[in-house]
N, C-alpha and C positions, 0 to 999 in steps of 0.2 A: 440547456443547462448553463448556468454561469460558470465562470472559471472556478477551479477547485479551491476549497477553503484551506487546503494544506499548502497551496502554491508557494507562499512566501518562504517557508522553511523546508520545503520538500527537497530531499537529497537528489531525487531523480531530476526534477525540473531545474534545479540549480547546478546540474552536472557534477555532483559530488559522489556518484557511485563509481566503483571500479568497473571496467569492461563495458563502458557505455556503448550501446549499439550505434552503428553509423547513422541510421535514419531517425535520430532522436527528435528532430523537429517534427516528424510525422506523428511520433508517439505523443509528444507534448501537445500537438494540435488536437489529437483524438482524445487522449485521456485527461489532460490538464485544462484545456481551454474549451472543450466541447462536452462530451458525455462522461463526466467524471464518476458517474454511478457504476461504471464498469472497471474502475481503477482498482487493482489489487491492493495498492498501498492504502487507499482510502477505506477499502473494505476492512482491513485489519485495524486501522486507526479507529473507525467507528465501533467495531466490535470489542476491541481490547485496549484501546488507547494508543496514542502515538509511540510510546516507548516500546510497544510490542512489534512494531514494524521491523522486520528483518532488514539489516542495512543493505543487503544485496537484492532486495525484492524489486522487480521491475513492474510497471503498471499492467503489463499483459500477462502476468503470472497468476491468473485467477485460481487455477487449481491449487497452486502452492498456498495462496492466501487462504483458501478454504481450509486446507490442512492445518495451517498455523492457527486459525481461529478455533477449530475443533480442539486442537491440542491445548490451547490457552484456556478454553472453557472447561475442559476436563481437569486441568491443573487447578483452576479456581474452585471447581466443585470438590476436588479431593481435599484442598486446603480448608474449605469451609465445613467439611464433614468431620474433621479431626478436632 
């Protein structure tokens, strides 16, 4: 996989998140520069748009990303049914 399409403006990749973990270079290599298909931030961006990415979401928080996506989809469905 090529580098992530969100790389330029990604808060994680550009060290703009609070409480950045120590081995960020390893996370960046795995999630940002290699297999970005497993990145939680990219999952949310693709499903709901970039503004929906929680500011404190780390690339390895896949379960949280799935919960954010489900909640966002439910909210969109609720709004469209009214």
